[in-house]
FIVEXLUM-828543 format. One record per residue (C-alpha): residue number from 1; residue in three letters; x, y, z. Coordinates in steps of 0.001 Angstrom, whole numbers, plus 500000, padded with zeros to 6 digits. Layout:
{NUM,ala,{X,Y,Z}} ...
This chain:
{1,met,{544140,409413,903589}} {2,asp,{546507,406608,903837}} {3,leu,{548610,404756,907290}} {4,arg,{551787,407421,906529}} {5,gln,{549329,410427,906992}} {6,leu,{548015,409333,909821}} {7,arg,{551434,408783,910762}} {8,tyr,{552444,412714,910602}} {9,phe,{548931,413368,912059}} {10,val,{549125,411606,915394}} {11,ala,{552572,412603,915673}} {12,val,{551702,416654,915389}} {13,gly,{548643,415929,917940}} {14,glu,{550866,414603,920443}} {15,glu,{553533,417403,920028}} {16,leu,{551404,419764,919765}} {17,his,{554551,421464,918018}} {18,phe,{555114,421038,914204}} {19,ser,{559128,421325,915004}} {20,arg,{558997,418788,917959}} {21,ala,{556897,416662,915433}} {22,ser,{559242,417063,911939}} {23,ala,{562248,415718,914538}} {24,arg,{559819,412677,915936}} {25,leu,{559513,411384,912114}} {26,asn,{563005,412504,911216}} {27,leu,{560944,414762,908379}} {28,ala,{561417,418619,907473}} {29,gln,{559369,420239,908972}} {30,ser,{558186,421768,905309}} {31,ala,{557088,418283,904687}} {32,leu,{555208,417453,907251}} {33,ser,{553199,420567,907441}} {34,ser,{552552,419724,903388}} {35,gln,{551024,416857,904549}} {36,ile,{549277,417938,907235}} {37,arg,{547000,420303,904756}} {38,gln,{546683,417552,902423}} {39,leu,{545320,415997,905059}} {40,glu,{542847,418944,906091}} {41,ala,{541760,419268,902059}} {42,glu,{540862,415450,902331}} {43,val,{538489,415552,905840}} {44,gly,{537865,418984,904559}} {45,gly,{538328,421378,907347}} {46,pro,{541019,422226,909935}} {47,leu,{542281,419826,911979}} {48,phe,{544966,422080,914500}} {49,val,{544338,425643,915428}} {50,arg,{547581,427303,914513}} {51,ser,{549471,430553,916541}} {52,thr,{552520,431642,916265}} {53,arg,{552488,430538,919912}} {54,arg,{550706,427010,919537}} {55,val,{549345,424245,918132}} {56,glu,{545639,422760,919237}} {57,leu,{543456,420050,917783}} {58,thr,{540522,421259,916489}} {59,pro,{536828,419194,917149}} {60,ala,{537256,417352,914157}} {61,gly,{541211,417107,914947}} {62,glu,{540381,415466,918619}} {63,ala,{538125,412804,917116}} {64,leu,{540670,412156,914530}} {65,leu,{543358,411303,916971}} {66,thr,{541381,408895,918690}} {67,asp,{540456,406974,915725}} {68,ala,{543670,407443,914106}} {69,arg,{545679,406162,917220}} {70,glu,{542925,402759,916864}} {71,ile,{543930,402359,913677}} {72,leu,{547717,402487,913725}} {73,ala,{547647,400120,916139}} {74,ala,{545386,397665,914155}} {75,ala,{548105,397566,911234}} {76,asp,{550723,397208,913224}} {77,gly,{549832,394655,915324}} {78,ala,{548160,393057,911798}} {79,leu,{552086,393273,910303}} {80,thr,{553283,391628,913567}} {81,arg,{551043,388781,913486}} {82,cys,{551620,388237,909807}} {83,arg,{555325,388522,909998}} {84,ala,{555858,386255,912830}} {85,leu,{553188,383781,911136}} {86,ala,{555674,384119,908202}} {87,arg,{558220,382859,910455}} {88,gly,{556236,380264,912721}} {89,glu,{556339,382153,915515}} {90,thr,{552954,382189,916166}} {91,gly,{549638,380858,915380}} {92,glu,{547937,377798,916433}} {93,leu,{549388,373780,916142}} {94,val,{545971,371031,916300}} {95,ile,{547284,367694,917564}} {96,gly,{545159,364630,917126}} {97,ser,{546073,361702,919231}} {98,leu,{544429,358143,918707}} {99,gly,{543586,357269,922644}} {100,pro,{546274,358769,925125}} {101,ala,{549497,359893,922967}} {102,pro,{553275,358465,923792}} {103,gly,{553261,360165,927628}} {104,gly,{557397,359807,926992}} {105,val,{557128,361890,924445}} {106,leu,{554459,364327,923908}} {107,ala,{555564,366109,927383}} {108,pro,{558780,367009,926468}} {109,val,{558223,367795,922600}} {110,leu,{555435,369987,924337}} {111,ala,{557583,371747,926405}} {112,arg,{560307,372571,923926}} {113,phe,{557947,373442,921271}} {114,ser,{556577,376577,923580}} {115,gly,{560569,377609,925041}} {116,arg,{560617,377936,921152}} {117,his,{556848,379722,920115}} {118,pro,{555489,380791,923603}} {119,asn,{552668,382400,920969}} {120,val,{551699,379143,919607}} {121,arg,{548862,378145,921336}} {122,val,{549330,374209,920769}} {123,glu,{546097,371949,921071}} {124,ile,{545654,368385,922136}} {125,arg,{542676,366195,920697}} {126,ala,{541890,362530,921593}} {127,leu,{540373,360898,918832}} {128,asp,{539144,357355,917355}} {129,phe,{540961,355639,914740}} {130,thr,{538240,356935,911865}} {131,glu,{538293,360514,913735}} {132,val,{541668,360847,913709}} {133,val,{542327,359990,910007}} {134,ser,{539455,362320,908232}} {135,ala,{540281,365115,910599}} {136,leu,{543833,365251,909851}} {137,arg,{542504,364598,905628}} {138,glu,{540177,367602,906644}} {139,his,{542844,370017,907708}} {140,arg,{541239,369907,911374}} {141,val,{544519,368447,913294}} {142,asp,{547689,369131,911769}} {143,leu,{549180,366033,913003}} {144,ala,{548314,363298,914557}} {145,phe,{549976,360500,916431}} {146,leu,{548905,356894,915210}} {147,tyr,{549470,353046,914673}} {148,leu,{551006,351460,912744}} {149,pro,{549827,349521,909918}} {150,leu,{548242,352892,907883}} {151,asp,{547228,352734,904229}} {152,glu,{546815,356300,903487}} {153,pro,{549203,357059,900564}} {154,asp,{548847,361133,901108}} {155,phe,{550210,361005,904345}} {156,glu,{553840,361170,905922}} {157,leu,{554603,359057,908666}} {158,thr,{557704,360111,910728}} {159,pro,{558044,356331,912611}} {160,leu,{558570,357447,916392}} {161,leu,{558417,354632,918436}} {162,thr,{557600,350736,919343}} {163,glu,{556163,349284,922363}} {164,gln,{554984,345661,923592}} {165,arg,{551528,344807,922989}} {166,ile,{549214,344094,925529}} {167,val,{546190,341345,925513}} {168,val,{542986,342917,927182}} {169,leu,{540497,340416,929002}} {170,pro,{538405,340438,931207}} {171,his,{539585,340176,934892}} {172,asp,{537519,336773,935868}} {173,his,{539214,335299,932230}} {174,pro,{541528,331921,932368}} {175,leu,{544480,333432,931141}} {176,ala,{544049,337224,932635}} {177,ser,{546559,336280,935529}} {178,arg,{549098,334767,932949}} {179,ala,{552587,336815,933453}} {180,ala,{552484,337004,929709}} {181,leu,{550525,335525,926731}} {182,arg,{551472,334373,923052}} {183,pro,{549415,334419,919496}} {184,ala,{548914,330830,920339}} {185,asp,{547570,330837,923498}} {186,leu,{544525,333083,922282}} {187,asp,{543821,330943,919168}} {188,gly,{540172,330110,919550}} {189,glu,{539070,333120,921949}} {190,met,{536658,335467,920649}} {191,phe,{537979,338940,920250}} {192,val,{535768,342356,919923}} {193,lys,{534824,343789,916914}} {194,gln,{536104,346841,915487}} {195,pro,{534105,349813,913338}} {196,asp,{533405,349143,910667}} {197,ser,{535109,352177,909484}} {198,ile,{538753,350503,910266}} {199,pro,{540589,349898,907704}} {200,asp,{541101,345345,907388}} {201,ser,{544779,345480,907715}} {202,trp,{543868,347624,910625}} {203,cys,{541728,345694,912586}} {204,asp,{543904,342378,911253}} {205,phe,{547160,343268,912912}} {206,trp,{545440,343530,916521}} {207,leu,{543483,340981,915444}} {208,leu,{546834,339003,915337}} {209,val,{546203,337469,911976}} {210,asp,{549809,337160,910735}} {211,glu,{550881,335246,913846}} {212,leu,{547733,332848,913906}} {213,gly,{547680,333100,910830}} {214,his,{544049,332964,910510}} {215,arg,{541657,335462,911530}} {216,pro,{539862,334357,915251}} {217,pro,{536436,334554,915485}} {218,val,{534882,338334,916681}} {219,ser,{532019,339052,918256}} {220,pro,{528661,341102,917128}} {221,tyr,{529700,344148,919573}} {222,lys,{531743,346564,918733}} {223,gly,{533015,349619,920589}} {224,glu,{532773,352764,919255}} {225,thr,{535161,354265,921629}} {226,leu,{537865,353741,923593}} {227,glu,{535568,353203,926718}} {228,glu,{532861,351426,924954}} {229,trp,{535804,348879,923472}} {230,leu,{536586,348753,927472}} {231,his,{532981,347860,928593}} {232,leu,{532144,345156,926665}} {233,ile,{535597,343395,927521}} {234,gly,{534987,343436,931011}} {235,arg,{531513,342185,930637}} {236,gly,{533029,338801,928913}} {237,glu,{532284,340013,925132}} {238,gly,{535410,339076,923972}} {239,ile,{539343,339877,923690}} {240,asp,{541942,341990,921964}} {241,thr,{545053,343630,921732}} {242,ala,{546268,346845,922209}} {243,pro,{549814,349210,923111}} {244,ala,{550683,348974,926298}} {245,ile,{550549,352050,926709}} {246,ile,{546951,351338,927370}} {247,ala,{547591,349653,930301}} {248,arg,{549495,352756,932261}} {249,tyr,{546389,355292,931324}} {250,tyr,{543327,353014,932296}} {251,ser,{542585,351823,935129}} {252,trp,{539259,350045,934731}} {253,pro,{538214,347113,937721}} {254,glu,{537000,344695,935028}} {255,val,{539351,344148,932780}} {256,ala,{543288,342880,933016}} {257,phe,{545872,344042,930855}} {258,val,{549196,340839,930211}} {259,pro,{552022,341699,927932}} {260,leu,{551850,340161,925044}} {261,val,{554587,337933,923957}} {262,asp,{556189,336446,920666}} {263,ala,{554479,339202,918678}} {264,glu,{555226,342512,916576}} {265,pro,{554854,345136,918778}} {266,ala,{552967,348218,918193}} {267,thr,{554647,351142,916347}} {268,val,{554034,354993,917598}} {269,val,{554334,357448,914078}} {270,leu,{553428,361116,913893}} {271,ala,{551590,361800,910623}} {272,arg,{551308,364879,908613}} {273,arg,{549289,365658,905578}} {274,gly,{552305,365125,902427}} {275,asp,{551264,368867,900805}} {276,thr,{551928,371546,904293}} {277,ala,{554090,373530,904129}} {278,asp,{553860,374827,907645}} {279,pro,{556960,375093,909194}} {280,leu,{555266,374788,912196}} {281,val,{554546,371009,911443}} {282,ser,{557756,370346,910486}} {283,glu,{559640,372141,913032}} {284,phe,{556847,369649,915229}} {285,ala,{557517,366673,913794}} {286,ala,{561397,367181,914197}} {287,leu,{560950,367689,917691}} {288,ala,{558955,364670,918365}} {289,leu,{561579,362248,916340}} {290,glu,{564667,364038,918507}} {291,val,{562688,363486,922529}} {292,ala,{561217,359808,920268}} {293,thr,{565240,358891,919776}} {294,thr,{566174,360170,923458}} {295,ala,{563216,358193,924898}} {296,ala,{563757,354592,923017}} {297,asn,{567140,354488,924057}} {298,asn,{566660,355077,927848}} {299,ala,{566505,352020,929319}} {300,asp,{564335,353395,932107}} {301,thr,{560816,353670,929726}} {302,pro,{558872,351167,927661}} {303,tyr,{559771,352115,924352}} {304,ser,{562300,351279,921385}} {305,ala,{563671,352873,918658}} {306,pro,{561517,351382,915382}} {307,ala,{562650,349018,912827}} {308,ser,{564474,350648,910011}} {309,gly,{562685,350513,906597}} 
């Protein structure tokens, strides 16, 4: 029994007329009758009661008609889904984000991507640094919004945008009322400790090691999550720097956000595994770059284009 025979059988079972079924199938009636006889031989009994005036299903035929319809529907659905997947038109895309993804980029990218692929489910997962990097490595996310520096040779990075950094400090800190701060203003300040799993190069960037010329003192207390980090700063355990988007997304009464000037900006990148061959991943990355370029050229957004090279 094969799918072709089942299609022939369903046509006869629905038409209850061999001539109409053969016309529906664009098949000679003799060939159709032969296929039905072969199917009946395999079943071991008649599927139809034939007479000169009518064709009727036997009990076995009625049972097979129900099952055959379900089998054919499942087979057709599987083929449709596989073809769509091969064309990158359906499936799931999981995007990881280190904290809040750039709002000026993510929303329009999702809108454009969903317009092209309405059957693709896109899931956004907010993760901390260690989680988002390991999730990308372990194929639990397909792409990830991250910040440089990132020393991951197996990742392909697409720089999207730069934005100003801010200083995050307790609301009653003496520097909290300043309109802007420079790295020199923070020399001697205690910084909140990053989790032990964070690479030194990433920690050094946010600790302003290059700008200060040395590593500043670090609190013994560390924030494993963004919320823990804000709580530590709010209760005076230290200060830190962050991308300016944090100030736009988090309202934290105990914390003040002050613009940081004369320091390298934060660079947002879209990371993916270098060995991925998923066309959905490539298309999402291309759309993200298009939208980011538009945002960087828009004076109404807080973003700039990343430095070339």
